[in-house]
C-alpha positions as CSV (number, residue, x, y, z in Angstrom):
1,X,-41.4,-187.5,76.9
2,X,-38.2,-189.1,78.8
3,X,-35.8,-187.6,80.7
4,X,-32.3,-188.2,81.6
5,X,-31.3,-187.6,84.4
6,X,-28.6,-185.1,83.7
7,X,-31.6,-182.7,82.5
8,X,-33.1,-182.3,86.0
9,X,-30.1,-182.6,88.3
10,X,-26.4,-181.2,86.1
11,X,-27.5,-177.9,84.3
12,X,-28.3,-174.3,85.3
13,X,-31.7,-175.0,86.5
14,X,-31.1,-177.5,89.3
15,X,-30.5,-174.5,91.6
16,X,-34.3,-173.2,90.9
17,X,-35.4,-177.2,90.9
18,X,-33.8,-177.5,94.0
19,X,-35.7,-174.5,96.0
20,X,-38.3,-175.7,94.7
21,X,-37.9,-178.7,96.1
22,X,-37.1,-177.4,99.7
23,X,-39.7,-175.1,99.0
24,X,-42.0,-178.1,98.9
25,X,-40.8,-180.7,101.0
26,X,-41.6,-177.8,103.9
27,X,-45.6,-178.0,102.9
28,X,-47.7,-178.4,99.3
29,X,-48.2,-175.1,97.6
30,X,-49.7,-174.1,94.3
31,X,-47.1,-172.6,91.3
32,X,-48.2,-169.3,92.2
33,X,-47.5,-169.5,96.1
34,X,-43.8,-170.8,95.2
35,X,-43.2,-168.0,92.3
36,X,-44.2,-165.3,94.9
37,X,-41.9,-166.6,97.9
38,X,-39.1,-167.9,95.6
39,X,-39.3,-164.5,93.7
40,X,-39.7,-165.9,90.0
41,X,-42.1,-165.2,87.3
42,X,-45.1,-167.5,87.3
43,X,-43.6,-168.9,84.1
44,X,-40.6,-170.1,84.9
45,X,-42.0,-172.2,88.2
46,X,-44.1,-174.0,85.8
47,X,-41.5,-175.0,83.5
48,X,-39.2,-176.3,86.7
49,X,-42.4,-178.1,88.2
50,X,-43.4,-179.4,84.5
51,X,-39.7,-181.5,85.0
52,X,-39.7,-182.4,88.4
53,X,-43.4,-183.9,87.5
54,X,-42.2,-186.0,84.6
55,X,-39.1,-186.8,86.4
56,X,-41.3,-188.4,89.4
57,X,-40.2,-186.2,92.3
58,X,-43.3,-184.2,92.7
59,X,-46.7,-184.4,92.2
60,X,-49.9,-182.4,91.6
61,X,-53.0,-182.5,93.8
62,X,-56.0,-181.2,94.2
63,X,-56.7,-178.7,97.7
64,X,-60.9,-177.1,97.4
65,X,-60.1,-175.4,94.4
66,X,-56.1,-175.2,93.5
67,X,-53.5,-177.4,92.3
68,X,-51.3,-178.1,94.9
69,X,-47.7,-179.6,94.5
70,X,-46.8,-182.4,96.8
71,X,-43.0,-183.9,97.1
72,X,-43.1,-187.7,96.3
73,X,-41.4,-190.4,98.2
74,X,-39.0,-191.0,94.4
75,X,-37.0,-187.3,95.5
76,X,-36.3,-188.8,99.5
77,X,-35.5,-192.0,98.3
78,X,-33.0,-190.1,95.4
79,X,-31.9,-187.3,98.3
80,X,-30.7,-190.3,100.7
81,X,-29.4,-191.5,97.6
82,X,-27.2,-188.8,96.4
83,X,-26.3,-188.0,100.3
84,X,-25.2,-191.8,100.5
85,X,-22.8,-191.5,97.6
86,X,-20.9,-188.4,98.9
87,X,-19.8,-189.9,101.8
88,X,-18.8,-192.5,99.6
C-alpha cells in the first residue's frame, strides 16, 4: 500500500501519531504499553502504528516474547528536515 505524506502528517490523526513517536523516542515499547501510557485503546494505537510502519517511521522488533516498536532513522531525518524547513 502506497501512502502519501499528507496521510501521515496532515490530518487529525497526526497528533496521535506524534505522541506515539515521542514515546517511542524515549524507549522501545509494545502497542499495549503505548495504549496504557497514552490513554488510547489498543485498537487505536495499532491503527496508528500500522500507518507509521508503512511509512517507515517505526519498525517492529522482538523483545523476548513480545513485539516492541522502535523509531527508525527515517523519522529522525524527516524531523530534522521539518525543523529546518520551519526556519526558512
